[in-house]
N, C-alpha and C positions, 0 to 999 in steps of 0.2 A: 326161670325155666328153661331148660335148653330143649331145643326142638330136636325132633329125629333126624331132620334134613342135616344139622349141624354135626351130629354123631355120624352120620352116614358119609358125609362129606370127609370128616377126619378119618374114618375108617378106611375110606376108599383111596384117600392120598398116601396113608400109610401102605396099604397093599401096593399101589402103583409103585411107590419108592423100592420096596422089596422085590417088586418084578423086575425093576431096571437093575438093580444090582445083582440080583440072580442071572438076567441075562447076560451081564458084563463077564460074571465068573465062569457060565457055561457055555456061551457062544462068541464072547469076546464083541469084536465089531464087525462081525460078518453079517450078510443080508438076512433078515428075520423071515419069520414064517409069512406066508402069503407076499411074498416079494417086498414087505417093507424096507425100510433103512436099518432095521434090527433096534440095537440099542439108541441109536442116534433119534429114532423114531419114538421110543417109550421114553426119552429124555424130554423131548417137546412136550409131551402128553402129561408131564409133571406139572406144568404150568395150566392146564385146563382145568378150568372151575366148573364143578357141576350144577351148582346153583346161583349163577351170577346174581339173580335178583336178590338172594340172601345178603351179599356183598354190597350190593347197591343201596339197600335198606340201611344196613349198618353204616354206611357212609354219610347217607342222609340224616340219621338221628343225631 
């Protein structure tokens, strides 16, 4: 049985990826909103895990 957190993590990762690629197409590599590094910042966020405990448990199993 899948957990809601796995589904949410998956959907959020897909959204992040689409957000990065849309940003690349629209603003290129300009400064992002709020003064962030734009696409470079979004790319770093692709590696952020929403539920690290979930992955730790899987590794321990």
